[in-house]
C-alpha positions as CSV (number, residue, x, y, z in Angstrom):
1,M,5.0,1.2,-24.8
2,E,6.4,0.1,-28.2
3,K,7.3,-3.3,-26.9
4,V,3.8,-3.7,-25.3
5,S,2.1,-2.9,-28.7
6,I,4.4,-5.4,-30.4
7,L,3.7,-8.0,-27.8
8,W,-0.1,-7.5,-28.2
9,A,0.3,-7.8,-32.0
10,L,2.2,-11.1,-31.4
11,V,-0.5,-12.4,-29.1
12,R,-3.2,-11.7,-31.7
13,R,-1.1,-13.3,-34.4
14,D,-0.7,-16.4,-32.2
15,Y,-4.4,-16.6,-31.6
16,A,-5.1,-16.3,-35.3
17,L,-2.7,-19.1,-36.1
18,Q,-4.0,-21.4,-33.3
19,Y,-7.6,-21.1,-34.4
20,A,-7.3,-20.5,-38.1
21,G,-10.1,-22.3,-39.9
22,S,-11.9,-23.0,-36.7
23,F,-15.7,-22.6,-36.9
24,L,-15.9,-20.7,-33.6
25,G,-12.5,-19.0,-33.9
26,I,-11.0,-17.7,-30.6
27,S,-14.4,-18.2,-28.9
28,W,-13.6,-21.9,-28.9
29,M,-10.8,-21.4,-26.4
30,F,-13.1,-19.8,-23.8
31,L,-15.8,-22.4,-24.5
32,Q,-13.3,-25.2,-24.1
33,N,-12.4,-23.9,-20.6
34,L,-16.0,-23.6,-19.5
35,V,-16.8,-27.1,-20.8
36,L,-13.9,-28.6,-19.0
37,I,-14.9,-27.0,-15.7
38,S,-18.5,-28.0,-16.2
39,L,-17.6,-31.7,-16.9
40,Y,-15.3,-32.0,-13.9
41,A,-17.8,-30.2,-11.7
42,L,-20.7,-32.4,-12.9
43,V,-18.8,-35.7,-12.4
44,F,-17.3,-34.9,-9.0
45,L,-20.3,-33.1,-7.6
46,V,-22.5,-36.1,-8.5
47,L,-19.9,-38.3,-6.6
48,N,-20.3,-35.9,-3.6
49,L,-24.1,-36.1,-3.5
50,K,-23.9,-38.8,-0.8
51,N,-22.7,-36.0,1.5
52,P,-25.2,-33.2,0.9
53,S,-24.1,-31.2,3.9
54,T,-20.7,-30.7,2.3
55,Q,-22.1,-30.0,-1.2
56,E,-21.9,-26.2,-1.2
57,D,-18.4,-26.1,0.3
58,F,-17.1,-28.7,-2.1
59,T,-18.6,-26.8,-5.1
60,A,-16.6,-23.7,-4.3
61,Y,-13.5,-25.8,-3.5
62,L,-13.8,-27.7,-6.8
63,L,-14.5,-24.6,-9.0
64,T,-11.7,-22.5,-7.6
65,G,-9.3,-25.4,-8.1
66,L,-10.2,-25.8,-11.7
67,L,-10.1,-22.0,-12.3
68,F,-6.6,-22.0,-10.9
69,W,-5.3,-25.1,-12.7
70,I,-6.7,-25.0,-16.3
71,P,-5.0,-21.7,-17.3
72,I,-1.8,-22.7,-15.6
73,Q,-1.8,-26.0,-17.5
74,E,-2.3,-24.1,-20.8
75,L,0.5,-21.8,-19.9
76,L,2.8,-24.7,-19.1
77,V,2.1,-26.5,-22.4
78,R,1.9,-23.5,-24.6
79,G,4.9,-21.8,-23.0
80,T,7.1,-24.8,-23.6
81,G,6.5,-24.8,-27.4
82,I,6.2,-21.1,-28.1
83,L,9.8,-20.6,-29.4
84,T,9.6,-23.7,-31.6
85,D,6.3,-22.6,-33.0
86,N,7.7,-19.2,-33.9
87,R,11.0,-20.4,-35.1
88,S,10.7,-18.9,-38.6
89,L,9.7,-15.5,-37.2
90,L,12.5,-15.5,-34.7
91,K,15.0,-16.0,-37.4
92,R,13.6,-13.2,-39.5
93,S,13.2,-10.6,-36.8
94,S,15.3,-8.9,-34.2
95,L,12.7,-9.0,-31.5
96,G,14.6,-11.5,-29.3
97,I,13.6,-14.7,-27.6
98,N,12.3,-13.1,-24.4
99,L,9.5,-11.1,-26.0
100,F,8.0,-14.3,-27.5
101,L,8.0,-16.0,-24.1
102,W,5.5,-13.4,-22.9
103,I,2.9,-14.4,-25.5
104,P,1.6,-17.4,-23.6
105,Y,1.7,-15.4,-20.3
106,V,-0.6,-12.6,-21.7
107,Q,-2.9,-15.4,-23.0
108,F,-2.8,-16.9,-19.6
109,L,-4.0,-13.7,-18.0
110,I,-6.8,-13.4,-20.6
111,H,-7.9,-17.0,-20.1
112,S,-7.8,-16.6,-16.3
113,F,-9.9,-13.5,-16.3
114,V,-12.5,-14.7,-18.7
115,T,-12.9,-18.1,-17.1
116,S,-13.1,-16.5,-13.6
117,I,-16.2,-14.5,-14.5
118,P,-18.8,-17.3,-14.5
119,V,-17.0,-19.0,-11.5
120,F,-17.0,-15.9,-9.4
121,I,-20.6,-15.1,-10.3
122,Y,-21.7,-18.6,-9.1
123,L,-19.7,-18.2,-5.9
124,G,-21.3,-14.8,-5.4
125,F,-24.8,-16.2,-5.7
126,S,-24.0,-19.1,-3.5
127,G,-22.6,-16.8,-0.8
128,T,-19.1,-18.4,-0.8
129,L,-17.2,-15.6,-2.5
130,N,-14.9,-13.5,-0.4
131,L,-15.5,-10.1,-2.1
132,A,-12.8,-8.5,0.0
133,G,-10.2,-10.9,-1.3
134,L,-11.3,-10.8,-5.0
135,V,-8.5,-8.4,-6.0
136,F,-6.0,-10.4,-4.1
137,G,-7.3,-13.6,-5.8
138,Y,-6.5,-12.1,-9.2
139,L,-3.1,-11.0,-7.9
140,V,-2.4,-14.5,-6.8
141,L,-3.2,-15.7,-10.4
142,V,-0.9,-13.1,-11.9
143,L,2.0,-14.1,-9.5
144,S,1.4,-17.8,-10.1
145,G,1.8,-17.2,-13.8
146,L,5.1,-15.3,-13.2
147,Y,6.2,-18.1,-10.9
148,L,5.7,-20.7,-13.7
149,M,7.4,-18.3,-16.2
150,L,10.7,-18.8,-14.3
151,L,10.5,-22.5,-15.3
152,L,9.3,-21.8,-18.8
153,H,12.4,-19.8,-19.7
154,Y,14.3,-23.1,-19.3
155,L,11.7,-25.5,-20.8
156,S,11.1,-23.4,-23.9
157,R,14.8,-23.4,-24.6
158,L,15.1,-27.1,-23.8
159,N,12.3,-27.7,-26.3
160,I,14.5,-26.3,-29.1
161,L,17.5,-28.3,-28.1
162,L,15.6,-31.6,-27.8
163,K,13.4,-30.8,-30.9
164,D,10.1,-31.3,-29.2
165,I,9.3,-32.2,-25.5
166,S,5.7,-31.1,-25.7
167,P,4.2,-34.6,-25.4
168,L,6.3,-35.2,-22.3
169,I,5.2,-31.9,-20.8
170,R,1.5,-32.8,-21.4
171,L,2.1,-36.1,-19.6
172,V,3.9,-34.3,-16.7
173,S,1.1,-31.7,-16.5
174,Q,-1.4,-34.5,-15.8
175,L,0.8,-35.8,-13.1
176,V,1.1,-32.3,-11.6
177,F,-2.7,-32.0,-11.9
178,W,-3.4,-35.1,-9.8
179,G,-0.6,-34.1,-7.4
180,I,-2.4,-30.9,-6.3
181,P,-5.7,-31.0,-4.4
182,V,-8.0,-29.7,-7.1
183,L,-10.6,-32.5,-7.1
184,Y,-10.1,-33.8,-3.5
185,Y,-9.4,-32.7,0.0
186,P,-5.8,-33.2,1.1
187,T,-5.7,-35.8,3.9
188,G,-3.2,-38.4,5.2
189,V,-0.7,-39.6,2.6
190,L,-2.3,-37.4,-0.1
191,K,-1.5,-34.3,1.9
192,Q,2.1,-35.4,2.2
193,W,2.2,-36.1,-1.5
194,N,0.7,-32.6,-2.3
195,E,3.5,-30.9,-0.3
196,W,6.0,-32.1,-2.9
197,N,4.1,-30.3,-5.7
198,P,5.3,-26.8,-6.6
199,F,1.7,-25.6,-7.3
200,T,0.0,-26.7,-4.1
201,I,0.8,-23.6,-2.1
202,P,-0.2,-21.1,-4.9
203,L,-3.6,-23.0,-5.2
204,D,-4.0,-22.9,-1.4
205,V,-3.3,-19.2,-1.3
206,F,-5.8,-18.6,-4.1
207,R,-8.5,-20.5,-2.4
208,T,-7.9,-18.7,0.9
209,T,-8.3,-15.3,-0.7
210,V,-11.4,-16.0,-2.8
211,I,-13.5,-18.5,-0.7
212,S,-15.2,-17.0,2.3
213,G,-14.1,-18.6,5.5
214,F,-11.6,-21.0,3.9
215,Q,-8.8,-22.1,6.1
216,A,-5.3,-22.6,4.7
217,Q,-4.5,-26.3,4.4
218,F,-0.8,-26.0,4.1
219,D,2.1,-24.1,5.6
220,W,2.9,-21.5,2.9
221,F,6.6,-21.4,3.6
222,H,6.9,-24.8,1.9
223,I,7.0,-22.9,-1.4
224,A,10.4,-21.5,-0.6
225,P,12.5,-24.4,-1.9
226,F,10.5,-24.5,-5.1
227,L,10.8,-20.8,-5.6
228,F,14.6,-21.0,-5.0
229,F,14.9,-23.9,-7.5
230,F,12.8,-22.1,-10.2
231,V,15.0,-18.9,-9.8
232,L,18.1,-21.0,-10.3
233,V,16.6,-22.7,-13.4
234,Y,15.7,-19.3,-14.7
235,L,19.3,-18.0,-14.2
236,L,20.7,-21.1,-15.9
237,A,18.4,-20.6,-18.9
238,K,19.4,-16.9,-19.2
239,R,23.1,-17.3,-18.8
240,K,24.0,-20.7,-20.3
241,F,21.4,-21.4,-22.9
242,Q,21.0,-18.0,-24.7
243,S,23.9,-18.3,-27.2
244,V,23.3,-22.1,-27.7
245,I,19.6,-21.6,-28.5
246,L,20.3,-19.0,-31.2
247,D,22.5,-21.5,-33.0
248,H,19.8,-24.1,-33.0
249,L,16.9,-22.0,-34.2
């Protein structure tokens, strides 16, 4: 319990540093997520108006895709730079590297839950929300974050060795975003391309659990090679990078 309380204090400290001097404070973070979802939804739903019969289905498809991706992208970018951003505190304390890595994960859980509320309310009113799968939907989000954490143990340490790879990670996150079927249906060549993305299957599982009547679009066993690779990367970071990173802080 002591570590949990310390972690929560670090999470609040990180929020305070991120939004210090901001007019809206931490509220800006939640507002930003809602604005992003609204903008994407507005643009792509307008494009879909020529097919009104598919409008309702596409709305649920689009909103759940954005709900899944936006917190994941934040976790990827924030998790990569978390050790570098807390370099001075790491040097002065004996808390260890691993505890700091959980800061962006806790924030990811908060962002996912808060952002999901208006999305699920809308899906409930439109009749496309699978109430029976709601708990499993949150479980998928939790596990998807842990899945990405395997990679972040490596990327956060690599960020220290190479000084700053955050701009590269932001670019890669955009490529990953367009490589998963968030804003479009996977067909033909696009579907083959999607299968090479490590986040396609978690997104497909999430949609299957929360959208009523949604049929899985991919074979879920395709995640096995990515999971195996992420575990190997995690073990590499823990065993080979630990002592090296401490010297470079």
